[in-house]
Biopython code that builds the backbone (N, CA, C, O; Angstrom):
import numpy as np
from Bio.PDB.StructureBuilder import StructureBuilder

atoms = [
    (1, "MET", "N", (2.379, -11.266, 4.230)),
    (1, "MET", "CA", (2.757, -10.283, 3.254)),
    (1, "MET", "C", (4.118, -9.694, 3.646)),
    (1, "MET", "O", (4.349, -9.383, 4.814)),
    (2, "LYS", "N", (5.007, -9.544, 2.675)),
    (2, "LYS", "CA", (6.345, -9.004, 2.942)),
    (2, "LYS", "C", (6.358, -7.494, 2.725)),
    (2, "LYS", "O", (5.717, -6.973, 1.812)),
    (3, "ARG", "N", (7.097, -6.811, 3.577)),
    (3, "ARG", "CA", (7.338, -5.378, 3.441)),
    (3, "ARG", "C", (8.844, -5.178, 3.361)),
    (3, "ARG", "O", (9.600, -5.666, 4.200)),
    (4, "THR", "N", (9.254, -4.459, 2.346)),
    (4, "THR", "CA", (10.671, -4.213, 2.142)),
    (4, "THR", "C", (11.076, -2.934, 2.863)),
    (4, "THR", "O", (10.464, -1.880, 2.689)),
    (5, "ILE", "N", (12.124, -3.054, 3.677)),
    (5, "ILE", "CA", (12.630, -1.918, 4.449)),
    (5, "ILE", "C", (14.070, -1.647, 4.021)),
    (5, "ILE", "O", (14.934, -2.518, 4.127)),
    (6, "PHE", "N", (14.316, -0.437, 3.537)),
    (6, "PHE", "CA", (15.668, -0.005, 3.196)),
    (6, "PHE", "C", (16.262, 0.608, 4.460)),
    (6, "PHE", "O", (15.720, 1.572, 5.002)),
    (7, "ILE", "N", (17.374, 0.049, 4.925)),
    (7, "ILE", "CA", (18.028, 0.535, 6.145)),
    (7, "ILE", "C", (19.391, 1.107, 5.774)),
    (7, "ILE", "O", (20.176, 0.472, 5.069)),
    (8, "SER", "N", (19.658, 2.314, 6.259)),
    (8, "SER", "CA", (20.943, 2.939, 5.998)),
    (8, "SER", "C", (21.253, 3.902, 7.138)),
    (8, "SER", "O", (20.446, 4.082, 8.050)),
    (9, "GLY", "N", (22.425, 4.516, 7.075)),
    (9, "GLY", "CA", (22.806, 5.477, 8.106)),
    (9, "GLY", "C", (24.299, 5.694, 8.136)),
    (9, "GLY", "O", (25.023, 5.313, 7.216)),
    (10, "ASN", "N", (24.744, 6.315, 9.215)),
    (10, "ASN", "CA", (26.160, 6.630, 9.346)),
    (10, "ASN", "C", (27.014, 5.366, 9.333)),
    (10, "ASN", "O", (26.673, 4.363, 9.960)),
    (11, "THR", "N", (28.121, 5.433, 8.614)),
    (11, "THR", "CA", (28.979, 4.257, 8.487)),
    (11, "THR", "C", (29.840, 4.021, 9.723)),
    (11, "THR", "O", (30.363, 2.920, 9.896)),
    (12, "TYR", "N", (30.002, 5.020, 10.586)),
    (12, "TYR", "CA", (30.821, 4.827, 11.785)),
    (12, "TYR", "C", (30.006, 4.309, 12.970)),
    (12, "TYR", "O", (30.586, 3.848, 13.953)),
    (13, "TYR", "N", (28.696, 4.373, 12.901)),
    (13, "TYR", "CA", (27.839, 4.009, 14.041)),
    (13, "TYR", "C", (27.975, 2.522, 14.337)),
    (13, "TYR", "O", (27.869, 1.691, 13.435)),
    (14, "SER", "N", (28.213, 2.185, 15.615)),
    (14, "SER", "CA", (28.467, 0.776, 15.931)),
    (14, "SER", "C", (27.814, 0.296, 17.228)),
    (14, "SER", "O", (28.178, -0.767, 17.733)),
    (15, "ASN", "N", (26.869, 1.042, 17.775)),
    (15, "ASN", "CA", (26.224, 0.620, 19.018)),
    (15, "ASN", "C", (25.091, -0.344, 18.676)),
    (15, "ASN", "O", (23.949, 0.060, 18.459)),
    (16, "TYR", "N", (25.439, -1.620, 18.636)),
    (16, "TYR", "CA", (24.462, -2.623, 18.212)),
    (16, "TYR", "C", (23.277, -2.706, 19.165)),
    (16, "TYR", "O", (22.156, -2.952, 18.720)),
    (17, "TYR", "N", (23.488, -2.512, 20.445)),
    (17, "TYR", "CA", (22.393, -2.662, 21.411)),
    (17, "TYR", "C", (21.320, -1.589, 21.219)),
    (17, "TYR", "O", (20.128, -1.880, 21.325)),
    (18, "LEU", "N", (21.737, -0.348, 20.938)),
    (18, "LEU", "CA", (20.764, 0.708, 20.646)),
    (18, "LEU", "C", (20.101, 0.465, 19.290)),
    (18, "LEU", "O", (18.901, 0.686, 19.127)),
    (19, "PHE", "N", (20.894, 0.007, 18.321)),
    (19, "PHE", "CA", (20.347, -0.316, 16.998)),
    (19, "PHE", "C", (19.291, -1.416, 17.124)),
    (19, "PHE", "O", (18.194, -1.308, 16.575)),
    (20, "GLU", "N", (19.640, -2.466, 17.848)),
    (20, "GLU", "CA", (18.732, -3.605, 18.020)),
    (20, "GLU", "C", (17.424, -3.177, 18.691)),
    (20, "GLU", "O", (16.343, -3.586, 18.268)),
    (21, "ALA", "N", (17.526, -2.363, 19.726)),
    (21, "ALA", "CA", (16.322, -1.899, 20.429)),
    (21, "ALA", "C", (15.437, -1.066, 19.506)),
    (21, "ALA", "O", (14.216, -1.222, 19.501)),
    (22, "ALA", "N", (16.056, -0.186, 18.727)),
    (22, "ALA", "CA", (15.285, 0.657, 17.804)),
    (22, "ALA", "C", (14.613, -0.179, 16.723)),
    (22, "ALA", "O", (13.437, 0.027, 16.424)),
    (23, "MET", "N", (15.347, -1.120, 16.134)),
    (23, "MET", "CA", (14.769, -1.947, 15.063)),
    (23, "MET", "C", (13.664, -2.848, 15.599)),
    (23, "MET", "O", (12.653, -3.055, 14.927)),
    (24, "THR", "N", (13.844, -3.377, 16.786)),
    (24, "THR", "CA", (12.815, -4.231, 17.386)),
    (24, "THR", "C", (11.526, -3.433, 17.572)),
    (24, "THR", "O", (10.435, -3.940, 17.313)),
    (25, "LYS", "N", (11.652, -2.191, 18.019)),
    (25, "LYS", "CA", (10.479, -1.330, 18.200)),
    (25, "LYS", "C", (9.829, -1.001, 16.853)),
    (25, "LYS", "O", (8.606, -1.060, 16.725)),
    (26, "ILE", "N", (10.630, -0.659, 15.861)),
    (26, "ILE", "CA", (10.102, -0.313, 14.531)),
    (26, "ILE", "C", (9.349, -1.500, 13.936)),
    (26, "ILE", "O", (8.249, -1.343, 13.406)),
    (27, "ILE", "N", (9.941, -2.676, 14.025)),
    (27, "ILE", "CA", (9.308, -3.875, 13.452)),
    (27, "ILE", "C", (8.052, -4.252, 14.234)),
    (27, "ILE", "O", (7.071, -4.711, 13.647)),
    (28, "ALA", "N", (8.075, -4.061, 15.548)),
    (28, "ALA", "CA", (6.896, -4.375, 16.367)),
    (28, "ALA", "C", (5.705, -3.492, 16.003)),
    (28, "ALA", "O", (4.556, -3.898, 16.174)),
    (29, "GLU", "N", (5.976, -2.289, 15.505)),
    (29, "GLU", "CA", (4.907, -1.369, 15.120)),
    (29, "GLU", "C", (4.264, -1.736, 13.784)),
    (29, "GLU", "O", (3.210, -1.203, 13.435)),
    (30, "LEU", "N", (4.892, -2.641, 13.039)),
    (30, "LEU", "CA", (4.300, -3.109, 11.785)),
    (30, "LEU", "C", (3.157, -4.063, 12.100)),
    (30, "LEU", "O", (3.116, -4.660, 13.176)),
    (31, "ASP", "N", (2.256, -4.201, 11.185)),
    (31, "ASP", "CA", (1.154, -5.158, 11.327)),
    (31, "ASP", "C", (1.753, -6.547, 11.535)),
    (31, "ASP", "O", (2.721, -6.910, 10.867)),
    (32, "GLU", "N", (1.190, -7.319, 12.449)),
    (32, "GLU", "CA", (1.741, -8.647, 12.764)),
    (32, "GLU", "C", (1.683, -9.610, 11.583)),
    (32, "GLU", "O", (2.386, -10.621, 11.585)),
    (33, "LYS", "N", (0.866, -9.320, 10.582)),
    (33, "LYS", "CA", (0.784, -10.179, 9.395)),
    (33, "LYS", "C", (1.881, -9.862, 8.383)),
    (33, "LYS", "O", (2.012, -10.540, 7.364)),
    (34, "ILE", "N", (2.662, -8.832, 8.672)),
    (34, "ILE", "CA", (3.705, -8.391, 7.748)),
    (34, "ILE", "C", (5.045, -9.009, 8.129)),
    (34, "ILE", "O", (5.444, -8.992, 9.293)),
    (35, "THR", "N", (5.724, -9.550, 7.138)),
    (35, "THR", "CA", (7.069, -10.089, 7.314)),
    (35, "THR", "C", (8.057, -9.080, 6.736)),
    (35, "THR", "O", (8.005, -8.789, 5.541)),
    (36, "PRO", "N", (8.967, -8.533, 7.569)),
    (36, "PRO", "CA", (9.925, -7.566, 7.035)),
    (36, "PRO", "C", (11.005, -8.237, 6.190)),
    (36, "PRO", "O", (11.354, -9.398, 6.400)),
    (37, "ARG", "N", (11.513, -7.487, 5.250)),
    (37, "ARG", "CA", (12.620, -7.898, 4.389)),
    (37, "ARG", "C", (13.515, -6.676, 4.251)),
    (37, "ARG", "O", (13.022, -5.591, 3.941)),
    (38, "PHE", "N", (14.823, -6.824, 4.473)),
    (38, "PHE", "CA", (15.740, -5.691, 4.434)),
    (38, "PHE", "C", (16.442, -5.594, 3.082)),
    (38, "PHE", "O", (16.846, -6.602, 2.502)),
    (39, "LEU", "N", (16.580, -4.364, 2.594)),
    (39, "LEU", "CA", (17.425, -4.069, 1.440)),
    (39, "LEU", "C", (18.544, -3.164, 1.928)),
    (39, "LEU", "O", (18.299, -2.184, 2.631)),
    (40, "LEU", "N", (19.775, -3.497, 1.551)),
    (40, "LEU", "CA", (20.955, -2.777, 2.017)),
    (40, "LEU", "C", (21.897, -2.513, 0.855)),
    (40, "LEU", "O", (21.773, -3.118, -0.209)),
    (41, "ARG", "N", (22.857, -1.588, 1.073)),
    (41, "ARG", "CA", (23.858, -1.301, 0.037)),
    (41, "ARG", "C", (25.222, -1.910, 0.346)),
    (41, "ARG", "O", (26.174, -1.683, -0.400)),
    (42, "GLY", "N", (25.336, -2.665, 1.412)),
    (42, "GLY", "CA", (26.603, -3.325, 1.712)),
    (42, "GLY", "C", (27.611, -2.448, 2.421)),
    (42, "GLY", "O", (28.802, -2.760, 2.423)),
    (43, "TYR", "N", (27.166, -1.361, 3.023)),
    (43, "TYR", "CA", (28.064, -0.463, 3.741)),
    (43, "TYR", "C", (28.362, -1.025, 5.133)),
    (43, "TYR", "O", (27.704, -1.954, 5.602)),
    (44, "ARG", "N", (29.375, -0.437, 5.781)),
    (44, "ARG", "CA", (29.669, -0.814, 7.171)),
    (44, "ARG", "C", (28.795, 0.040, 8.097)),
    (44, "ARG", "O", (27.935, 0.781, 7.622)),
    (45, "GLY", "N", (29.005, -0.057, 9.383)),
    (45, "GLY", "CA", (28.235, 0.737, 10.336)),
    (45, "GLY", "C", (26.809, 0.235, 10.457)),
    (45, "GLY", "O", (26.583, -0.926, 10.798)),
    (46, "VAL", "N", (25.851, 1.099, 10.179)),
    (46, "VAL", "CA", (24.429, 0.772, 10.322)),
    (46, "VAL", "C", (24.049, -0.444, 9.486)),
    (46, "VAL", "O", (23.348, -1.332, 9.969)),
    (47, "GLU", "N", (24.500, -0.492, 8.247)),
    (47, "GLU", "CA", (24.097, -1.603, 7.378)),
    (47, "GLU", "C", (24.714, -2.931, 7.823)),
    (47, "GLU", "O", (24.108, -3.989, 7.656)),
    (48, "LYS", "N", (25.902, -2.871, 8.381)),
    (48, "LYS", "CA", (26.516, -4.089, 8.927)),
    (48, "LYS", "C", (25.692, -4.598, 10.111)),
    (48, "LYS", "O", (25.485, -5.802, 10.258)),
    (49, "MET", "N", (25.225, -3.675, 10.952)),
    (49, "MET", "CA", (24.387, -4.079, 12.081)),
    (49, "MET", "C", (23.037, -4.602, 11.601)),
    (49, "MET", "O", (22.470, -5.506, 12.215)),
    (50, "ALA", "N", (22.520, -4.044, 10.512)),
    (50, "ALA", "CA", (21.249, -4.533, 9.954)),
    (50, "ALA", "C", (21.400, -5.970, 9.465)),
    (50, "ALA", "O", (20.491, -6.783, 9.629)),
    (51, "ARG", "N", (22.546, -6.282, 8.865)),
    (51, "ARG", "CA", (22.798, -7.671, 8.436)),
    (51, "ARG", "C", (22.799, -8.602, 9.647)),
    (51, "ARG", "O", (22.206, -9.680, 9.611)),
    (52, "ARG", "N", (23.469, -8.179, 10.716)),
    (52, "ARG", "CA", (23.519, -8.996, 11.941)),
    (52, "ARG", "C", (22.114, -9.158, 12.530)),
    (52, "ARG", "O", (21.717, -10.263, 12.900)),
    (53, "TYR", "N", (21.373, -8.068, 12.615)),
    (53, "TYR", "CA", (20.017, -8.115, 13.167)),
    (53, "TYR", "C", (19.145, -9.062, 12.344)),
    (53, "TYR", "O", (18.384, -9.855, 12.900)),
    (54, "ALA", "N", (19.258, -8.976, 11.037)),
    (54, "ALA", "CA", (18.479, -9.856, 10.157)),
    (54, "ALA", "C", (18.843, -11.316, 10.405)),
    (54, "ALA", "O", (17.965, -12.172, 10.513)),
    (55, "ARG", "N", (20.133, -11.593, 10.493)),
    (55, "ARG", "CA", (20.591, -12.967, 10.726)),
    (55, "ARG", "C", (20.066, -13.501, 12.060)),
    (55, "ARG", "O", (19.581, -14.630, 12.129)),
    (56, "GLU", "N", (20.161, -12.698, 13.109)),
    (56, "GLU", "CA", (19.735, -13.127, 14.446)),
    (56, "GLU", "C", (18.218, -13.271, 14.571)),
    (56, "GLU", "O", (17.730, -14.009, 15.427)),
    (57, "ASN", "N", (17.477, -12.567, 13.722)),
    (57, "ASN", "CA", (16.015, -12.570, 13.825)),
    (57, "ASN", "C", (15.333, -13.239, 12.633)),
    (57, "ASN", "O", (14.129, -13.082, 12.428)),
    (58, "TYR", "N", (16.107, -13.981, 11.858)),
    (58, "TYR", "CA", (15.583, -14.750, 10.721)),
    (58, "TYR", "C", (14.794, -13.870, 9.753)),
    (58, "TYR", "O", (13.702, -14.225, 9.309)),
    (59, "ILE", "N", (15.376, -12.714, 9.438)),
    (59, "ILE", "CA", (14.779, -11.780, 8.487)),
    (59, "ILE", "C", (15.596, -11.839, 7.204)),
    (59, "ILE", "O", (16.827, -11.812, 7.241)),
    (60, "GLU", "N", (14.917, -11.918, 6.089)),
    (60, "GLU", "CA", (15.601, -11.923, 4.795)),
    (60, "GLU", "C", (16.275, -10.565, 4.592)),
    (60, "GLU", "O", (15.659, -9.522, 4.810)),
    (61, "ALA", "N", (17.539, -10.586, 4.175)),
    (61, "ALA", "CA", (18.275, -9.351, 3.898)),
    (61, "ALA", "C", (19.009, -9.506, 2.574)),
    (61, "ALA", "O", (19.660, -10.521, 2.326)),
    (62, "LYS", "N", (18.896, -8.499, 1.737)),
    (62, "LYS", "CA", (19.550, -8.532, 0.429)),
    (62, "LYS", "C", (20.427, -7.295, 0.291)),
    (62, "LYS", "O", (20.006, -6.178, 0.592)),
    (63, "GLU", "N", (21.659, -7.517, -0.173)),
    (63, "GLU", "CA", (22.594, -6.419, -0.407)),
    (63, "GLU", "C", (22.693, -6.134, -1.892)),
    (63, "GLU", "O", (22.795, -7.049, -2.710)),
    (64, "GLU", "N", (22.661, -4.859, -2.227)),
    (64, "GLU", "CA", (22.848, -4.419, -3.607)),
    (64, "GLU", "C", (23.902, -3.322, -3.585)),
    (64, "GLU", "O", (23.600, -2.167, -3.288)),
    (65, "LYS", "N", (25.125, -3.684, -3.897)),
    (65, "LYS", "CA", (26.232, -2.734, -3.812)),
    (65, "LYS", "C", (26.228, -1.771, -5.004)),
    (65, "LYS", "O", (25.892, -2.158, -6.124)),
    (66, "PRO", "N", (26.607, -0.511, -4.751)),
    (66, "PRO", "CA", (26.680, 0.480, -5.827)),
    (66, "PRO", "C", (27.789, 0.151, -6.825)),
    (66, "PRO", "O", (28.752, -0.542, -6.497)),
    (67, "ASP", "N", (27.638, 0.655, -8.031)),
    (67, "ASP", "CA", (28.659, 0.543, -9.071)),
    (67, "ASP", "C", (29.576, 1.757, -8.917)),
    (67, "ASP", "O", (29.260, 2.853, -9.380)),
    (68, "TRP", "N", (30.699, 1.543, -8.269)),
    (68, "TRP", "CA", (31.565, 2.664, -7.904)),
    (68, "TRP", "C", (32.324, 3.281, -9.071)),
    (68, "TRP", "O", (33.197, 4.118, -8.843)),
    (69, "THR", "N", (32.026, 2.903, -10.311)),
    (69, "THR", "CA", (32.637, 3.586, -11.453)),
    (69, "THR", "C", (31.967, 4.941, -11.682)),
    (69, "THR", "O", (32.471, 5.759, -12.452)),
    (70, "ASN", "N", (30.843, 5.180, -11.025)),
    (70, "ASN", "CA", (30.115, 6.447, -11.123)),
    (70, "ASN", "C", (30.326, 7.234, -9.832)),
    (70, "ASN", "O", (30.249, 6.669, -8.741)),
    (71, "ASN", "N", (30.589, 8.531, -9.952)),
    (71, "ASN", "CA", (30.838, 9.363, -8.768)),
    (71, "ASN", "C", (29.647, 9.442, -7.819)),
    (71, "ASN", "O", (29.835, 9.591, -6.611)),
    (72, "ASN", "N", (28.437, 9.348, -8.337)),
    (72, "ASN", "CA", (27.231, 9.432, -7.507)),
    (72, "ASN", "C", (26.643, 8.059, -7.231)),
    (72, "ASN", "O", (25.438, 7.936, -7.010)),
    (73, "ALA", "N", (27.466, 7.039, -7.241)),
    (73, "ALA", "CA", (26.978, 5.656, -7.141)),
    (73, "ALA", "C", (26.159, 5.399, -5.882)),
    (73, "ALA", "O", (25.117, 4.748, -5.950)),
    (74, "GLY", "N", (26.610, 5.897, -4.742)),
    (74, "GLY", "CA", (25.887, 5.660, -3.492)),
    (74, "GLY", "C", (24.496, 6.264, -3.511)),
    (74, "GLY", "O", (23.528, 5.629, -3.093)),
    (75, "ILE", "N", (24.399, 7.497, -3.999)),
    (75, "ILE", "CA", (23.107, 8.186, -4.075)),
    (75, "ILE", "C", (22.195, 7.502, -5.080)),
    (75, "ILE", "O", (21.014, 7.292, -4.806)),
    (76, "LEU", "N", (22.738, 7.151, -6.249)),
    (76, "LEU", "CA", (21.926, 6.495, -7.284)),
    (76, "LEU", "C", (21.394, 5.151, -6.803)),
    (76, "LEU", "O", (20.228, 4.826, -7.030)),
    (77, "LYS", "N", (22.243, 4.368, -6.140)),
    (77, "LYS", "CA", (21.800, 3.067, -5.624)),
    (77, "LYS", "C", (20.753, 3.266, -4.530)),
    (77, "LYS", "O", (19.786, 2.508, -4.453)),
    (78, "ALA", "N", (20.939, 4.276, -3.689)),
    (78, "ALA", "CA", (19.959, 4.555, -2.632)),
    (78, "ALA", "C", (18.598, 4.890, -3.234)),
    (78, "ALA", "O", (17.574, 4.395, -2.763)),
    (79, "GLN", "N", (18.579, 5.718, -4.264)),
    (79, "GLN", "CA", (17.307, 6.075, -4.903)),
    (79, "GLN", "C", (16.662, 4.858, -5.556)),
    (79, "GLN", "O", (15.445, 4.679, -5.487)),
    (80, "GLU", "N", (17.471, 4.036, -6.179)),
    (80, "GLU", "CA", (16.960, 2.816, -6.817)),
    (80, "GLU", "C", (16.329, 1.884, -5.773)),
    (80, "GLU", "O", (15.252, 1.330, -5.996)),
    (81, "ILE", "N", (17.007, 1.720, -4.640)),
    (81, "ILE", "CA", (16.480, 0.855, -3.582)),
    (81, "ILE", "C", (15.234, 1.485, -2.951)),
    (81, "ILE", "O", (14.274, 0.780, -2.638)),
    (82, "CYS", "N", (15.246, 2.801, -2.765)),
    (82, "CYS", "CA", (14.070, 3.494, -2.212)),
    (82, "CYS", "C", (12.829, 3.225, -3.054)),
    (82, "CYS", "O", (11.746, 2.991, -2.518)),
    (83, "LYS", "N", (12.989, 3.258, -4.357)),
    (83, "LYS", "CA", (11.854, 3.024, -5.263)),
    (83, "LYS", "C", (11.180, 1.693, -4.980)),
    (83, "LYS", "O", (9.959, 1.575, -5.080)),
    (84, "ARG", "N", (11.976, 0.694, -4.629)),
    (84, "ARG", "CA", (11.449, -0.662, -4.438)),
    (84, "ARG", "C", (11.130, -0.990, -2.985)),
    (84, "ARG", "O", (10.746, -2.115, -2.669)),
    (85, "SER", "N", (11.289, -0.015, -2.109)),
    (85, "SER", "CA", (11.051, -0.248, -0.683)),
    (85, "SER", "C", (9.691, 0.288, -0.263)),
    (85, "SER", "O", (9.167, 1.239, -0.844)),
    (86, "ASP", "N", (9.137, -0.345, 0.757)),
    (86, "ASP", "CA", (7.887, 0.138, 1.337)),
    (86, "ASP", "C", (8.153, 1.170, 2.428)),
    (86, "ASP", "O", (7.297, 1.997, 2.743)),
    (87, "MET", "N", (9.347, 1.106, 2.992)),
    (87, "MET", "CA", (9.698, 1.978, 4.116)),
    (87, "MET", "C", (11.208, 2.180, 4.132)),
    (87, "MET", "O", (11.963, 1.300, 3.721)),
    (88, "VAL", "N", (11.643, 3.346, 4.608)),
    (88, "VAL", "CA", (13.065, 3.645, 4.736)),
    (88, "VAL", "C", (13.349, 3.966, 6.204)),
    (88, "VAL", "O", (12.634, 4.750, 6.827)),
    (89, "VAL", "N", (14.400, 3.351, 6.745)),
    (89, "VAL", "CA", (14.828, 3.615, 8.123)),
    (89, "VAL", "C", (16.266, 4.115, 8.075)),
    (89, "VAL", "O", (17.151, 3.439, 7.550)),
    (90, "LEU", "N", (16.493, 5.314, 8.631)),
    (90, "LEU", "CA", (17.834, 5.892, 8.686)),
    (90, "LEU", "C", (18.267, 6.065, 10.136)),
    (90, "LEU", "O", (17.484, 6.495, 10.983)),
    (91, "PHE", "N", (19.514, 5.726, 10.409)),
    (91, "PHE", "CA", (20.147, 6.003, 11.698)),
    (91, "PHE", "C", (21.153, 7.112, 11.409)),
    (91, "PHE", "O", (22.154, 6.888, 10.727)),
    (92, "TRP", "N", (20.882, 8.319, 11.933)),
    (92, "TRP", "CA", (21.615, 9.487, 11.459)),
    (92, "TRP", "C", (21.811, 10.488, 12.583)),
    (92, "TRP", "O", (20.930, 10.678, 13.422)),
    (93, "ASP", "N", (22.980, 11.131, 12.593)),
    (93, "ASP", "CA", (23.270, 12.176, 13.577)),
    (93, "ASP", "C", (23.062, 13.573, 12.997)),
    (93, "ASP", "O", (23.310, 14.568, 13.678)),
    (94, "PHE", "N", (22.621, 13.654, 11.775)),
    (94, "PHE", "CA", (22.353, 14.892, 11.039)),
    (94, "PHE", "C", (23.610, 15.671, 10.705)),
    (94, "PHE", "O", (23.524, 16.840, 10.329)),
    (95, "ASP", "N", (24.785, 15.046, 10.834)),
    (95, "ASP", "CA", (25.985, 15.655, 10.279)),
    (95, "ASP", "C", (25.854, 15.597, 8.767)),
    (95, "ASP", "O", (25.059, 14.823, 8.234)),
    (96, "GLU", "N", (26.630, 16.413, 8.083)),
    (96, "GLU", "CA", (26.543, 16.466, 6.621)),
    (96, "GLU", "C", (26.816, 15.088, 6.018)),
    (96, "GLU", "O", (27.834, 14.459, 6.308)),
    (97, "ASN", "N", (25.908, 14.642, 5.192)),
    (97, "ASN", "CA", (26.031, 13.340, 4.538)),
    (97, "ASN", "C", (25.186, 13.383, 3.268)),
    (97, "ASN", "O", (23.957, 13.339, 3.332)),
    (98, "LYS", "N", (25.849, 13.470, 2.115)),
    (98, "LYS", "CA", (25.127, 13.618, 0.842)),
    (98, "LYS", "C", (24.183, 12.457, 0.563)),
    (98, "LYS", "O", (23.071, 12.664, 0.078)),
    (99, "ASP", "N", (24.615, 11.245, 0.862)),
    (99, "ASP", "CA", (23.757, 10.075, 0.617)),
    (99, "ASP", "C", (22.464, 10.158, 1.429)),
    (99, "ASP", "O", (21.370, 9.990, 0.891)),
    (100, "LEU", "N", (22.604, 10.419, 2.726)),
    (100, "LEU", "CA", (21.426, 10.447, 3.596)),
    (100, "LEU", "C", (20.534, 11.646, 3.292)),
    (100, "LEU", "O", (19.309, 11.536, 3.351)),
    (101, "ASP", "N", (21.139, 12.793, 2.966)),
    (101, "ASP", "CA", (20.349, 13.953, 2.530)),
    (101, "ASP", "C", (19.515, 13.601, 1.303)),
    (101, "ASP", "O", (18.330, 13.926, 1.230)),
    (102, "ALA", "N", (20.147, 12.936, 0.346)),
    (102, "ALA", "CA", (19.451, 12.562, -0.895)),
    (102, "ALA", "C", (18.318, 11.578, -0.620)),
    (102, "ALA", "O", (17.258, 11.663, -1.240)),
    (103, "ILE", "N", (18.534, 10.654, 0.299)),
    (103, "ILE", "CA", (17.489, 9.681, 0.642)),
    (103, "ILE", "C", (16.282, 10.403, 1.248)),
    (103, "ILE", "O", (15.143, 10.120, 0.878)),
    (104, "VAL", "N", (16.525, 11.329, 2.170)),
    (104, "VAL", "CA", (15.428, 12.075, 2.800)),
    (104, "VAL", "C", (14.663, 12.877, 1.751)),
    (104, "VAL", "O", (13.432, 12.860, 1.734)),
    (105, "LYS", "N", (15.380, 13.573, 0.883)),
    (105, "LYS", "CA", (14.712, 14.362, -0.170)),
    (105, "LYS", "C", (13.895, 13.467, -1.086)),
    (105, "LYS", "O", (12.773, 13.813, -1.457)),
    (106, "TYR", "N", (14.453, 12.317, -1.452)),
    (106, "TYR", "CA", (13.732, 11.385, -2.320)),
    (106, "TYR", "C", (12.449, 10.898, -1.635)),
    (106, "TYR", "O", (11.396, 10.817, -2.268)),
    (107, "CYS", "N", (12.542, 10.580, -0.361)),
    (107, "CYS", "CA", (11.362, 10.119, 0.385)),
    (107, "CYS", "C", (10.300, 11.212, 0.469)),
    (107, "CYS", "O", (9.106, 10.928, 0.374)),
    (108, "GLU", "N", (10.729, 12.454, 0.648)),
    (108, "GLU", "CA", (9.773, 13.564, 0.703)),
    (108, "GLU", "C", (9.058, 13.738, -0.631)),
    (108, "GLU", "O", (7.841, 13.918, -0.667)),
    (109, "ILE", "N", (9.809, 13.686, -1.721)),
    (109, "ILE", "CA", (9.230, 13.873, -3.056)),
    (109, "ILE", "C", (8.258, 12.755, -3.399)),
    (109, "ILE", "O", (7.181, 13.005, -3.941)),
    (110, "THR", "N", (8.637, 11.529, -3.083)),
    (110, "THR", "CA", (7.820, 10.367, -3.465)),
    (110, "THR", "C", (6.824, 9.954, -2.380)),
    (110, "THR", "O", (6.072, 8.997, -2.561)),
    (111, "LYS", "N", (6.817, 10.671, -1.257)),
    (111, "LYS", "CA", (5.911, 10.360, -0.133)),
    (111, "LYS", "C", (6.154, 8.957, 0.433)),
    (111, "LYS", "O", (5.236, 8.291, 0.912)),
    (112, "LYS", "N", (7.409, 8.535, 0.361)),
    (112, "LYS", "CA", (7.811, 7.233, 0.904)),
    (112, "LYS", "C", (7.838, 7.313, 2.433)),
    (112, "LYS", "O", (8.272, 8.317, 2.998)),
    (113, "ARG", "N", (7.380, 6.269, 3.086)),
    (113, "ARG", "CA", (7.390, 6.231, 4.554)),
    (113, "ARG", "C", (8.843, 6.247, 5.033)),
    (113, "ARG", "O", (9.649, 5.416, 4.614)),
    (114, "LEU", "N", (9.170, 7.196, 5.913)),
    (114, "LEU", "CA", (10.542, 7.396, 6.380)),
    (114, "LEU", "C", (10.564, 7.467, 7.903)),
    (114, "LEU", "O", (9.783, 8.195, 8.516)),
    (115, "HIS", "N", (11.467, 6.704, 8.498)),
    (115, "HIS", "CA", (11.689, 6.755, 9.945)),
    (115, "HIS", "C", (13.157, 7.109, 10.152)),
    (115, "HIS", "O", (14.043, 6.406, 9.666)),
    (116, "ILE", "N", (13.415, 8.200, 10.872)),
    (116, "ILE", "CA", (14.796, 8.587, 11.176)),
    (116, "ILE", "C", (15.035, 8.372, 12.665)),
    (116, "ILE", "O", (14.357, 8.953, 13.513)),
    (117, "GLU", "N", (16.000, 7.536, 12.958)),
    (117, "GLU", "CA", (16.425, 7.283, 14.336)),
    (117, "GLU", "C", (17.643, 8.172, 14.574)),
    (117, "GLU", "O", (18.679, 7.990, 13.934)),
    (118, "VAL", "N", (17.525, 9.124, 15.483)),
    (118, "VAL", "CA", (18.607, 10.073, 15.737)),
    (118, "VAL", "C", (19.662, 9.405, 16.613)),
    (118, "VAL", "O", (19.357, 8.834, 17.660)),
    (119, "ILE", "N", (20.908, 9.492, 16.157)),
    (119, "ILE", "CA", (22.025, 8.906, 16.899)),
    (119, "ILE", "C", (22.989, 10.009, 17.310)),
    (119, "ILE", "O", (22.891, 11.137, 16.828)),
    (120, "GLN", "N", (23.904, 9.687, 18.185)),
    (120, "GLN", "CA", (24.884, 10.646, 18.668)),
    (120, "GLN", "C", (26.159, 10.538, 17.844)),
    (120, "GLN", "O", (26.680, 9.442, 17.634)),
    (121, "SER", "N", (26.660, 11.682, 17.376)),
    (121, "SER", "CA", (27.898, 11.681, 16.593)),
    (121, "SER", "C", (29.098, 11.703, 17.527)),
    (121, "SER", "O", (28.967, 11.943, 18.727)),
    (122, "PHE", "N", (30.274, 11.449, 16.953)),
    (122, "PHE", "CA", (31.504, 11.513, 17.741)),
    (122, "PHE", "C", (31.693, 12.912, 18.324)),
    (122, "PHE", "O", (32.174, 13.057, 19.448)),
    (123, "ALA", "N", (31.316, 13.941, 17.565)),
    (123, "ALA", "CA", (31.488, 15.322, 18.010)),
    (123, "ALA", "C", (30.621, 15.630, 19.229)),
    (123, "ALA", "O", (30.953, 16.518, 20.014)),
    (124, "GLN", "N", (29.518, 14.906, 19.396)),
    (124, "GLN", "CA", (28.608, 15.163, 20.508)),
    (124, "GLN", "C", (28.981, 14.387, 21.767)),
    (124, "GLN", "O", (28.454, 14.666, 22.844)),
    (125, "ILE", "N", (29.870, 13.430, 21.642)),
    (125, "ILE", "CA", (30.219, 12.572, 22.785)),
    (125, "ILE", "C", (31.202, 13.280, 23.700)),
    (125, "ILE", "O", (31.614, 12.720, 24.715)),
]
sb = StructureBuilder()
sb.init_structure("model")
sb.init_model(0)
sb.init_chain("A")
sb.init_seg("    ")
for serial, (resi, resn, name, xyz) in enumerate(atoms, 1):
    if name == "N":
        sb.init_residue(resn, " ", resi, " ")
    sb.init_atom(name, np.array(xyz, "f"), 0.0, 1.0, " ", f" {name:<3s}", serial, name[0])
structure = sb.get_structure()
C-alpha cells in the first residue's frame, strides 16, 4: 500500500546528512507494508534534498509546481497537495514563513498527520 508524504521546509536548508537521517527514521516508523511516495512543489533546499533522497532510495517522487501568476501560489499549491497526502513532513526553523505557517494551520484544521523536524537557522549558527 502506498502512502503519500508531502515534504517541504526552508529553502535555504542544505544539510543532506541530517535530512537523510531524519527521513530514514520517519520512513522506518511507517508500517513495513507501506511504500512511501513523495509529493513536492519543486522548491530548492528541503525539497531538492527530498528529490535526491527519493532517487537514492528508489522512492517515487512527483513535483507539482505552483502557478506563479497568483500571489498566493505557494500556499494554494501546498494546501492542494496536503489534501491528497497521507502525511506532511516539514523541516523548519520556525522563522517567519507564510507557506509553512499555512501548511501547519491546514494540517491542524483537517487533522492531517504532521511531523515537524526542527532545524537550525542561519541566525542561530
